[in-house]
C-alpha positions in Angstrom: 14.1 -2.5 -23.0 14.0 -2.6 -19.3 11.5 -4.7 -17.3 10.2 -3.0 -14.1 10.4 -5.4 -11.2 9.0 -3.5 -8.2 9.8 -1.3 -5.3 12.5 -2.1 -2.7 12.5 -0.2 0.6 15.3 -0.1 3.2 14.5 -1.3 6.8 16.5 -0.9 10.0 15.0 -3.9 11.8 14.2 -6.9 9.6 12.2 -8.7 12.2 10.0 -5.7 12.9 9.5 -5.0 9.2 8.6 -8.6 8.4 6.1 -8.7 11.3 4.5 -5.5 10.1 4.2 -6.5 6.4 3.4 -10.2 7.0 1.2 -10.1 10.1 -0.4 -6.6 9.9 -0.7 -6.1 6.1 -1.0 -9.8 5.2 1.9 -9.9 2.6 3.3 -13.3 1.7 7.0 -13.9 1.6 8.2 -15.4 -1.8 11.9 -15.5 -1.0 13.9 -14.8 2.1 17.6 -14.2 1.7 18.0 -12.9 5.3 19.1 -9.4 4.4 16.7 -9.2 1.5 13.1 -10.4 1.6 10.8 -10.5 -1.4 7.0 -10.5 -1.1 4.4 -11.6 -3.6 3.6 -8.8 -6.0 7.3 -7.9 -6.4 7.8 -5.8 -3.3 11.0 -6.2 -1.4 12.7 -5.1 1.8 16.4 -4.8 2.3 18.2 -4.6 5.6 19.7 -1.2 6.0 23.4 -2.1 6.6 23.3 -4.6 3.7 21.8 -2.0 1.4 24.3 0.7 2.3 27.2 -1.7 1.7 25.8 -2.4 -1.8 25.9 1.4 -2.5 29.5 1.8 -1.2 29.1 2.4 2.5 26.9 4.3 5.0 29.4 7.2 5.1 28.9 7.9 1.4 25.2 7.0 1.2 23.2 7.6 4.4 19.6 6.4 4.2 17.1 9.0 5.2 14.3 8.1 7.6 10.7 9.3 7.4 11.5 11.3 4.3 7.8 11.6 3.3 8.7 11.6 -0.3 6.9 8.6 -1.6 4.5 5.9 -0.5 3.6 2.2 -1.0 0.0 1.7 -2.1 -2.1 -1.3 -1.2 -5.8 -2.0 -1.8 -8.2 -4.1 0.2 -11.8 -5.1 0.3 -11.8 -4.8 4.1 -10.5 -1.3 4.8 -12.4 -0.9 8.1 -11.1 -4.2 9.4 -7.5 -3.3 8.4 -7.9 0.1 10.1 -9.1 -1.6 13.4 -6.2 -4.1 13.2 -3.6 -1.4 12.7 -5.1 0.8 15.4 -5.0 -2.1 17.9 -1.3 -2.5 17.0 -0.6 1.2 17.7 0.5 2.0 14.2 1.3 5.7 13.7 -1.4 7.1 11.3 -0.9 10.1 9.1 -4.7 10.2 8.8 -7.6 7.8 9.5 -9.9 6.6 6.7 -10.9 9.6 4.6 -12.6 9.9 1.2 -10.3 11.1 -1.5 -11.7 13.7 -4.0 -12.3 10.9 -6.5 -14.4 8.9 -4.0 -12.0 6.3 -2.9 -11.8 5.7 0.8 -8.2 5.4 2.0 -5.9 5.9 5.0 -2.1 6.6 5.3 0.2 5.5 8.0 3.9 4.8 8.7 5.6 1.4 8.7 8.2 0.8 11.5 10.9 2.6 9.4 8.8 5.7 8.7 7.8 4.7 5.1 4.4 6.0 4.2 1.8 3.3 3.4 -1.5 4.1 1.7 -4.2 1.5 1.9 -7.5 2.1 0.1 -10.5 0.3 -1.3 -10.2 -0.9 -4.9 -11.7 1.4 -7.5 -14.0 -1.5 -8.4 -15.3 -1.4 -4.8 -15.7 2.4 -5.1 -17.9 2.0 -8.2 -20.0 -0.7 -6.6 -20.4 1.5 -3.4 -21.4 4.6 -5.4 -23.9 2.6 -7.5 -25.5 1.1 -4.4 -25.9 4.7 -3.1 -27.9 5.5 -6.2 -25.4 7.2 -8.5 -25.8 6.7 -12.2 -22.9 5.3 -14.3 -22.3 8.9 -15.6 -22.3 10.4 -12.2 -19.8 7.7 -11.0 -17.6 8.5 -14.1 -17.7 12.2 -13.3 -16.8 11.7 -9.6 -14.1 9.0 -10.1 -12.7 9.8 -13.5 -12.9 6.1 -14.4 -14.0 5.3 -18.0 -17.5 4.0 -18.5 -16.3 0.5 -19.7 -14.4 0.1 -16.4 -17.6 1.1 -14.4 -19.8 -1.2 -16.4 -17.3 -4.1 -15.9 -17.1 -3.4 -12.2 -20.9 -3.5 -11.9 -21.0 -6.8 -13.8 -18.4 -8.5 -11.7 -19.1 -10.2 -8.4 -19.2 -7.8 -5.5 -15.6 -6.9 -4.4 
């Protein structure tokens, strides 16, 4: 049996990547090995030359930039505040905050190496927002696809 540990992305400038993830996205470093940094939540960044050497060399395994073939997903209770902070830092947005078809508000942007980052509100926050707007539990279930026990639990919990 394999145990999934978490995503690892390749970065070309470790200092810029650390600044982005620590200072703009509020991630906390758990371990720093110089060429490999692990954040809380089992997310890691590897310095590009180090990673390519592990694979057998850049000539055999070039690392694509801005491939747009995956994303890292984060959630927050302060989506608008994060959006303002990223805008002030001149982050390159794919799109500003939009509402997804299932009702979650989210935005997508690039990190310094062109990896797509999606940041959205938690689904608990979506449920609370929809309930506050007057939707019934059944209407929330239909819009979000979330099961009724999840919706009921979200509404019983302290406000996200």
